[in-house]
VEXFI-318499 format. One record per residue (C-alpha): x, y, z; residue in one letter. Coordinates in steps of 0.02 Angstrom, whole numbers, padded with zeros to 5 digits, always signed. Layout:
N
XYZA
...
This chain:
364
+11655+07832+10550X
+11730+07915+10679X
+11638+07951+10849X
+11738+08061+10993X
+11679+08088+11137X
+11746+08180+11315X
+11694+08045+11423X
+11561+07893+11421X
+11538+07728+11278X
+11539+07730+11081X
+11390+07634+11069X
+11318+07564+10920X
+11144+07573+10855X
+11064+07417+10899X
+10935+07445+10767X
+11066+07475+10650X
+11118+07323+10497X
+11305+07355+10519X
+11410+07227+10420X
+11615+07214+10453X
+11717+07224+10602X
+11712+07395+10731X
+11898+07406+10805X
+11928+07521+10969X
+12108+07596+10967X
+12133+07603+11153X
+12076+07731+11295X
+12138+07873+11374X
+12094+07939+11536X
+11920+07971+11599X
+11860+07833+11467X
+11891+07915+11315X
+11869+07807+11158X
+11884+07820+10960X
+11774+07674+10874X
+11808+07654+10692X
+11651+07545+10601X
+11658+07528+10442X
+11475+07480+10356X
+11415+07421+10190X
+11243+07466+10112X
+11172+07530+10297X
+11148+07677+10400X
+11268+07702+10564X
+11159+07784+10723X
+11259+07814+10873X
+11199+07860+11062X
+11329+07937+11158X
+11284+07859+11358X
+11393+07902+11520X
+11504+07784+11593X
+11406+07809+11768X
+11229+07781+11713X
+11123+07662+11681X
+11049+07627+11483X
+10874+07647+11476X
+10772+07509+11443X
+10677+07591+11316X
+10796+07696+11217X
+10742+07871+11152X
+10814+07829+10983X
+10795+07996+10860X
+10685+07962+10680X
+10768+07856+10584X
+10751+07948+10415X
+10755+08134+10477X
+10953+08072+10566X
+11006+07983+10419X
+11107+08092+10359X
+11189+08133+10502X
+11290+07973+10495X
+11316+07960+10303X
+11456+08070+10199X
+11386+08032+10040X
+11202+08100+10086X
+11148+08288+10078X
+10951+08365+10076X
+10900+08455+09915X
+10727+08556+09920X
+10599+08503+09775X
+10562+08643+09685X
+10406+08578+09610X
+10276+08658+09522X
+10171+08719+09690X
+10315+08817+09745X
+10342+08892+09591X
+10174+08980+09589X
+10201+09017+09795X
+10362+09102+09730X
+10281+09195+09585X
+10113+09238+09703X
+10254+09330+09831X
+10352+09389+09698X
+10200+09477+09617X
+10147+09524+09791X
+10317+09593+09805X
+10321+09686+09676X
+10118+09766+09693X
+10162+09824+09886X
+10330+09914+09825X
+10243+10008+09709X
+10097+10041+09838X
+10196+10127+09952X
+10279+10229+09821X
+10110+10300+09763X
+10072+10300+09944X
+10223+10436+09930X
+10193+10507+09789X
+10022+10560+09813X
+10058+10625+09958X
+10186+10739+09919X
+10083+10799+09766X
+09953+10865+09891X
+10057+10960+10011X
+10139+11032+09841X
+09964+11065+09795X
+09907+11154+09941X
+10053+11279+09932X
+09997+11328+09726X
+09802+11353+09775X
+09835+11430+09951X
+09924+11550+09834X
+10089+11522+09909X
+10030+11579+10086X
+10117+11444+10209X
+09997+11493+10378X
+09812+11402+10255X
+09901+11249+10252X
+09904+11224+10448X
+10021+11159+10568X
+10048+10995+10467X
+10021+10986+10308X
+10120+10822+10276X
+10012+10717+10419X
+09862+10807+10373X
+09882+10760+10167X
+09923+10563+10245X
+09762+10570+10343X
+09665+10585+10177X
+09746+10496+10079X
+09746+10350+10196X
+09542+10364+10216X
+09497+10438+10025X
+09611+10358+09925X
+09712+10210+09951X
+09594+10116+09804X
+09667+10229+09665X
+09849+10214+09738X
+09813+09999+09733X
+09722+10043+09547X
+09882+10131+09497X
+10009+10008+09576X
+09916+09852+09508X
+09969+09904+09329X
+10137+09936+09379X
+10139+09769+09472X
+10092+09664+09324X
+10186+09746+09197X
+10323+09701+09308X
+10291+09555+09303X
+10275+09498+09132X
+10450+09556+09099X
+10501+09436+09231X
+10411+09296+09135X
+10490+09375+08975X
+10671+09374+09043X
+10623+09184+09148X
+10570+09113+08975X
+10710+09182+08881X
+10830+09068+09007X
+10728+08917+09021X
+10746+08902+08821X
+10943+08941+08821X
+10953+08835+08939X
+10836+08662+08851X
+10864+08697+08699X
+11074+08751+08692X
+11130+08828+08528X
+10962+08810+08449X
+10905+08966+08534X
+11034+09049+08524X
+11013+09125+08364X
+10981+09319+08301X
+10800+09274+08263X
+10776+09210+08440X
+10879+09363+08511X
+10770+09480+08393X
+10624+09439+08464X
+10671+09425+08655X
+10747+09625+08628X
+10608+09696+08540X
+10483+09590+08683X
+10576+09646+08821X
+10612+09843+08778X
+10437+09855+08714X
+10388+09784+08894X
+10521+09930+08980X
+10448+10055+08877X
+10258+10019+08912X
+10323+10017+09083X
+10401+10172+09094X
+10251+10265+08988X
+10136+10203+09128X
+10248+10264+09296X
+10233+10432+09210X
+10038+10396+09195X
+10026+10359+09365X
+10134+10474+09438X
+10029+10602+09346X
+09868+10528+09406X
+09908+10529+09561X
+09947+10714+09571X
+09771+10739+09482X
+09682+10615+09619X
+09781+10742+09759X
+09701+10887+09672X
+09546+10830+09620X
+09470+10692+09727X
+09416+10600+09581X
+09422+10412+09548X
+09630+10340+09465X
+09536+10328+09275X
+09461+10475+09248X
+09613+10563+09351X
+09744+10483+09215X
+09643+10541+09071X
+09623+10698+09133X
+09817+10692+09164X
+09857+10628+08988X
+09744+10762+08899X
+09829+10904+09001X
+10015+10827+08964X
+09951+10800+08790X
+09893+10996+08785X
+10022+11081+08874X
+10164+10974+08796X
+10285+11102+08765X
+10285+11151+08925X
+10301+10980+09001X
+10462+10948+08876X
+10533+11118+08920X
+10503+11099+09117X
+10560+10895+09115X
+10735+10940+09019X
+10761+11082+09133X
+10729+11020+09311X
+10818+10822+09232X
+10970+10930+09225X
+10969+11024+09380X
+10910+10841+09454X
+11085+10778+09389X
+11186+10916+09423X
+11099+10927+09612X
+11156+10726+09608X
+11337+10751+09542X
+11353+10904+09651X
+11305+10836+09818X
+11400+10660+09766X
+11562+10746+09714X
+11540+10859+09893X
+11548+10700+10013X
+11686+10613+09926X
+11768+10789+09945X
+11736+10793+10134X
+11758+10602+10174X
+11948+10649+10097X
+12007+10791+10201X
+11917+10697+10326X
+12059+10582+10329X
+12185+10655+10278X
+12196+10712+10469X
+12312+10676+10624X
+12161+10588+10689X
+12143+10461+10532X
+12293+10475+10450X
+12434+10475+10605X
+12421+10298+10651X
+12581+10324+10783X
+12442+10445+10922X
+12300+10358+10859X
+12354+10185+10824X
+12133+10137+10834X
+12051+10247+10713X
+12218+10258+10580X
+12165+10228+10407X
+12274+10121+10305X
+12219+10186+10159X
+12024+10318+10116X
+12020+10252+09978X
+11871+10146+10026X
+11801+10295+10128X
+11795+10389+09993X
+11678+10278+09895X
+11574+10222+10023X
+11534+10412+10076X
+11505+10449+09883X
+11399+10288+09872X
+11290+10336+10012X
+11273+10528+10003X
+11237+10491+09779X
+11071+10367+09861X
+11028+10510+09984X
+11032+10630+09878X
+10902+10512+09754X
+10803+10488+09892X
+10821+10682+09921X
+10777+10768+09747X
+10619+10656+09725X
+10545+10774+09810X
+10602+10920+09739X
+10537+10842+09570X
+10360+10783+09619X
+10350+10953+09678X
+10412+11021+09507X
+10291+10908+09433X
+10156+10965+09528X
+10139+11129+09500X
+10175+11138+09344X
+09993+11016+09359X
+09910+11133+09445X
+09967+11271+09330X
+09887+11170+09157X
+09733+11141+09263X
+09704+11340+09326X
+09742+11393+09149X
+09604+11279+09092X
+09491+11322+09208X
+09527+11500+09207X
+09571+11620+09028X
+09715+11675+09166X
+09796+11578+09302X
+09701+11621+09473X
+09775+11534+09605X
+09959+11534+09526X
+10088+11615+09660X
+10157+11768+09629X
+10323+11668+09607X
+10271+11572+09477X
+10198+11697+09368X
+10374+11803+09386X
+10490+11632+09352X
+10389+11639+09191X
+10383+11826+09163X
+10192+11879+09194X
+10232+11971+09357X
+10156+12137+09321X
+10026+12071+09201X
+09966+11954+09346X
+09967+12084+09463X
+09867+12199+09350X
+09757+12059+09316X
+09735+11996+09523X
+09727+12181+09563X
+09570+12219+09422X
+09474+12066+09473X
+09480+12105+09654X
+09408+12292+09610X
+09270+12216+09504X
+09232+12132+09661X
+09238+12252+09767X
+09153+12360+09652X
+09003+12232+09578X
+08883+12388+09507X
+09015+12456+09392X
């Protein structure tokens, strides 16, 4: 091994069992030396001592077990992936799944509460107060975190089972080799993974609508989930139509935003500030392709997040409308714009006018 210092002496650990000669190859100005030591079956420790300093009576040697690998080229460190560490990793992974779904659930319920207020206030923005999102967040934080915790826990359990199934498949392939790569094994794991994926999608759909019902009624998670499923089954055609049309509009919106950002990035990259290397050497682009791709990717993710608000609004208004129709023969709280959109604007206005006249003249 070679130890090179700018000044001072190279000294061999007095506690090391060194076998073999030690050879020095000259010294330069400033007492610069290179010492090469051949050792066999032993660890070599070195300590730097300045030339003008006195060696301590008791050297402050580092822990030999901790510094052994620093002096041996054939030694390295490796973490032992024991059972306790595996359990800890699974525990934290489950916590990650649960926390992620819990945060998403809070966002869903806050948005659902805001849109539900808009519906039941008949679209009157002034009746909702100055800070509807903040007020809804306070209500969710005080009253509905338990419902969100239950719903997010169910999704986290399903995700954890999916992860364990995938890891089991990988472990079997590693241990059994070709014996695990049979058509029967592929079929079993394929069916299992597909069923778990389908269950997760269904539960996410139920969770989303359960959060909406919780925001509307203020009831617990279990009752809200059952009630939401009942409303969906009773109004299956409405939900199917709205989901198909809404999904198509969301897809078109994401596409338009992504392409628009790419076109803007292309137009900006063609400006002299980014294309003329002689006048603007610091900002000129050699190729605009990477900038355009990054702009499109970032725009897509932004559109995904923003249009989720629109999607939640559509689902909440639809479920509020179904709940309104469930409790009354005709919807009593639907905004006029919604009734016009479904082609019942005039009928709705006549019914509301008749209801107001009956309320003013109860004797009649």
